[in-house]
Structure formats: C-alpha cells, structure tokens
N, C-alpha and C positions, 0 to 999 in steps of 0.2 A: 451229558452232551446237550449242547444248545442246538435246537432245530430251527433253521431259518428257511422260510419258503418265500421265494420271489414269484410274483405272478405278473403275467403280461398277457397280451392278446393271444398269441399262439404258443408261448413257452419256449420260443427259439431265440428271440432277440436278447434275452437275458443270459444266454449260455456263457458268453465271455465274462460277463459280470460275475456269474456264479464261480467260475474258475478263479478269477482275481480275488473274490471275497474269501474263498476257501484257502487260498495261498496266504492271504493277509492274516486270517485268524490263526492259521497254523504258525506263522511267524510270531504272533503274539502269545502263543501257547494256549489258545482257547480251542477246545475240542468242539467241532461243529459238524453238523450235517446240513449242507446248503444245497438246495435244489430249486430249479425253476420249473414252473408249471403254467400251462394255459389256465386262465381263470375258470374255465368250464371243467377242468380236470383236477381240481384241488381237493375234493371232498375226502379222498382216502388218506390224505396227509394232514389235513387241517386240524384234526383233533390232537395231534402231537406237536404242533407248531408252537414255538416260543416267540418268534418274531416273524410277522407277516409283512413283507415289503411289497407294495403295490406299484407297478410300473406306471409312469406318467400317462401312457397311452390308454390306460384303463382306470385312471384316478376316479372316475365317476362311480366306481364300485366300492370305494372306501367306506361310504356310509352303510352300504349293504353288509359288508364284512364286519364292520363295527357293531351293527345291530344284531347280526346273527351269531357272531363269535367273540364279541368284545369281553364277555364274561369268562372265556376260557383261554384266550390268547393274550398274554401280557402286553405285547406291543404290536399295534397295527399302524403302519405308517405308509404314506405315499412318498415314493422317492422323488427328490428334487429333479426336475427336468434337465437342468444343466449338468448336475452330477451324474445322472443316468446317461446322458448323451456322451459325456467325457469318460464314462466308465470309471468313476472315482469310487471304487469299491471300499477303500479305506474310510473315506468321509461318510459314505452311506452306512457302513457298518458301525463306525464309531458313534454316530448320532443315534442309531437304533439301539445299540448296546448300552449307551448311557441311559436311555429311557428304560430299558429292561432292568438294569441294575437299580435304578431309582424305584421301580415297582417292587423289586424283590426285597429291598431293605425297608 
C-alpha cells in the first residue's frame, strides 16, 4: 500500500483534495492510504510515508522535511499552487507517483 501524506497549515484545506486523490488512485487500481495533516501533527505518520506532498501555503517547510526525512521518504514535493487551488488531484498524484516510480526502479 502506498502511503501518501499531504501537509498544510491546519490539515483541513486539503480534505477535499485527499478525497479526490483517494478516488483517483482507486480508479487507477493503486491501493493507497491518503491523509491530510497539519504540519505540526505529522510525526506519527511521517515514518511510514512514501510520498509527502506539501501544500503551497507551507512550502517554506520543504527544505526542513527534505533535510530531516529525505533519507526515508522516497518523494517529498511541494504541490503546485495552481493545481492545489484547482484541486487537480489527478495531476498532483501523477507527478508525485512518477517520481516515486523513478526512485523505486
């Protein structure tokens, strides 16, 4: 199972995106566990995350997460502001999943 964690400021603004992403991955036949968290409440999930997607409103945290967890999380990406605003779960997932597959091969 692919574990995807989306982080934002409070963990609420990404809830619709999480639902769309879960539905999209299910359509594609990819078993996922997708969850949104506030960046302050991610520690209990971070060690089993395969793809960490950082909301544009907290993109300044990307370097911190890369430094602290880059060795254990295969993909850490900041979501594109436009894709995030338009809730383009398919585009966000496809980009991250391509990076994940590249690292796994």
